Each structure stands twice: as C-alpha cells, then as structure tokens.
C-alpha positions in Angstrom: -33.6 -37.8 26.5 -33.5 -36.3 29.9 -30.9 -37.3 32.5 -31.6 -34.8 35.2 -33.1 -37.4 37.4 -29.9 -39.4 37.4 -27.8 -36.3 38.3 -30.1 -35.4 41.2 -30.2 -39.0 42.6 -26.4 -39.4 42.3 -26.1 -36.4 44.6 -27.9 -38.1 47.4 -25.6 -39.9 49.9 -25.4 -43.6 49.6 -27.8 -43.8 46.7 -27.2 -46.5 44.1 -28.4 -45.3 40.6 -29.0 -47.9 38.0 -30.3 -48.1 34.4 -31.5 -51.3 33.0 -30.6 -52.6 29.6 -33.5 -55.0 29.0 -36.2 -57.0 30.8 -34.0 -59.9 31.8 -31.6 -57.4 33.6 -34.5 -55.6 35.2 -36.0 -58.8 36.6 -32.7 -60.0 38.1 -31.8 -56.6 39.6 -35.3 -56.2 41.2 -34.9 -59.7 42.8 -31.5 -58.6 44.2 -32.5 -55.2 45.7 -35.6 -56.7 47.2 -33.3 -58.4 49.8 -30.9 -55.5 50.3 -30.9 -52.5 52.6 -30.3 -49.0 51.2 -31.7 -46.6 48.6 -31.8 -47.7 45.0 -32.9 -45.5 42.0 -33.7 -47.6 38.9 -34.4 -46.0 35.6 -36.7 -48.4 33.9 -36.5 -49.6 30.3 -38.6 -48.5 27.4 -41.6 -50.5 26.4 -39.9 -51.7 23.1 -36.4 -52.1 24.4 -34.2 -54.6 22.5 -33.4 -57.9 24.2 -29.7 -58.3 24.9 -29.7 -61.0 27.7 -31.4 -64.3 28.0 -34.1 -64.7 30.6 -32.5 -65.9 33.8 -29.2 -64.0 33.3 -27.6 -62.7 36.5 -25.8 -59.5 37.2 -23.7 -58.2 40.0 -24.6 -54.7 41.2 -21.5 -52.5 40.9 -19.8 -54.6 38.2 -19.7 -54.2 34.5 -19.7 -57.0 32.0 -17.9 -57.4 28.7 -20.3 -57.9 25.9 -17.7 -57.9 23.1 -14.0 -58.2 23.4 -11.5 -56.1 21.4 -8.3 -54.2 21.6 -8.5 -51.1 19.4 -11.5 -49.1 20.7 -13.5 -49.3 24.0 -17.2 -48.4 24.1 -18.8 -48.1 27.4 -22.6 -47.9 27.6 -25.6 -48.6 29.8 -29.3 -48.8 29.5 -30.8 -48.5 26.0 -27.5 -47.2 24.7 -26.0 -50.7 24.9 -27.8 -51.7 21.7 -26.3 -48.6 20.0 -22.8 -49.4 21.3 -23.1 -53.0 20.0 -24.2 -51.6 16.5 -21.2 -49.2 16.6 -18.9 -52.1 17.6 -20.1 -54.1 14.6 -19.4 -51.1 12.2 -15.9 -50.8 13.7 -15.3 -54.5 13.3 -16.2 -54.3 9.6 -13.4 -51.7 9.2 -10.9 -54.3 10.6 -10.7 -52.8 14.0 -11.2 -54.7 17.3 -13.8 -53.0 19.4 -14.4 -53.7 23.1 -18.0 -53.1 24.3 -18.7 -52.9 28.1 -22.0 -52.5 29.9 -22.5 -51.0 33.4 -25.4 -51.6 35.8 -24.9 -48.5 37.9 -23.0 -45.3 38.2 -20.7 -45.3 41.2 -17.0 -45.3 41.7 -16.6 -49.1 41.5 -16.8 -48.9 37.8 -13.5 -47.0 37.6 -11.5 -50.2 38.2 -13.1 -51.9 35.3 -12.8 -48.8 33.1 -9.1 -48.6 34.0 -8.4 -52.2 33.2 -10.2 -52.1 29.8 -8.8 -48.7 28.7 -5.2 -49.7 29.8 -5.5 -52.9 27.7 -6.6 -50.9 24.7 -4.0 -48.1 25.3 -1.2 -50.8 25.2 -2.5 -51.9 21.8 -2.8 -48.4 20.3 -0.4 -46.1 18.4 -1.3 -43.1 20.5 
C-alpha cells in the first residue's frame, strides 16, 4: 500500500490529512468539511471496507476515539487498519492481556495529547 500521497500532503502548510475507516465515517466527515474553510485531503476507503461504525455516527476532526479499552497494550490505527487493530486486540485479550485500541481521523499534532494520555495510562500499568 502506498502512503506517499499522505507524506506529500502533510508537507503543505495548513493541510488536514485524513483517512476514513468506513462509509459512516466518510459520510459524516464530508458533511463537516463542506461547511469549513481550509484545505482537506481525504484518503477514501476501499470498495469492500469493513463496517465499524453505525450509520449516523459522528466524529470530531482532530480527535481520536477509543474503540476498545484496556491497560496492557495500546494499539493506534486509522483507515482500513482499524479492523486489523481490532482483530489484534481480540487475540491479545484471549491471552489474558487488556488491549486498548484507538482510532484517529487525521494526522496532525492534536493527536499527541490523546496518545500521551493513553500511553501514560498503559505505562503506569506495565512492568517496564
């Protein structure tokens, strides 16, 4: 899978780069950016993408959302990789570990706060 487009677009000043997880997210994000100023780059979903969210779900651009709570491992994913992260979280859970799975709408510095909170929570519960 190629990610060069994302690297190029992130290099443009004031560009918001996003990757959709499923059709429900894509619909909601399109409705939001239709009323906003600025430049938005959206990587679209694949034709046969798995459904993660119910139709009518809402998302806040710049914020992640917790899909599965846990304290031993943190998985952070976006786009089509959210499904794979959820599968991995399930495998970890079967091994008696608690896995946190988080999803991001876009790639800008605002996600660092959420990353920090989640990773700090898991670090406190680890033996590292």
